[in-house]
C-alpha positions in Angstrom: -10.8 25.3 3.4 -11.6 22.4 1.0 -13.6 19.5 2.4 -12.0 16.1 2.2 -14.1 13.0 1.7 -12.6 9.8 3.0 -13.6 6.5 1.2 -12.5 3.3 2.8 -11.8 0.8 0.0 -13.1 -2.7 0.9 -14.8 -5.5 -0.8 -18.4 -4.5 0.1 -21.2 -4.2 -2.3 -21.6 -0.5 -1.4 -18.2 0.5 -2.4 -19.1 1.7 -5.9 -22.0 3.7 -4.6 -19.9 5.2 -1.9 -17.3 6.4 -4.4 -20.0 7.8 -6.7 -21.7 9.7 -3.8 -18.4 11.0 -2.4 -17.2 12.1 -5.9 -20.4 14.0 -6.5 -20.2 15.7 -3.1 -16.6 16.6 -3.8 -17.4 18.1 -7.1 -20.3 20.2 -5.7 -18.4 21.4 -2.7 -15.0 21.9 -4.5 -13.6 19.2 -2.2 -11.2 16.4 -2.6 -11.4 12.6 -2.3 -9.1 10.5 -0.1 -9.0 6.8 -0.5 -7.9 4.4 2.2 -7.0 0.8 1.6 -5.6 -1.4 4.4 -3.2 -4.1 3.3 -3.2 -7.3 5.4 0.3 -7.9 6.7 -0.1 -11.6 6.0 -0.2 -10.8 2.3 3.2 -9.3 2.5 4.8 -12.2 4.4 5.9 -13.8 1.2 7.9 -10.7 0.3 9.7 -10.7 3.7 11.0 -14.2 2.9 12.4 -13.0 -0.4 14.0 -10.0 1.3 15.7 -12.4 3.7 17.0 -14.5 0.8 18.4 -11.4 -0.9 20.1 -10.3 2.3 21.6 -13.8 2.8 22.9 -13.8 -0.8 24.4 -10.4 -0.5 26.1 -11.4 2.8 27.5 -14.6 1.2 28.7 -12.6 -1.8 30.5 -10.2 0.5 32.2 -13.1 2.2 33.4 -14.6 -1.1 34.6 -11.3 -2.5 36.4 -10.1 0.6 40.2 -10.3 0.3 41.8 -12.8 2.6 44.6 -11.4 4.9 
């Protein structure tokens, strides 16, 4: 079974060294690297507003294009 080395991607000064060390270990043990980066939900809040606008526009277009009885 191949070993997996998990690297948590952050903004620390040690990140570059951690990647280097884990990559070297993975090479010598025939292992694999797994990278983990956590995205702050607040960063994506702007996209949810855009999604809401798209949904509103789609709904209003459906209302205008629906045939009247």
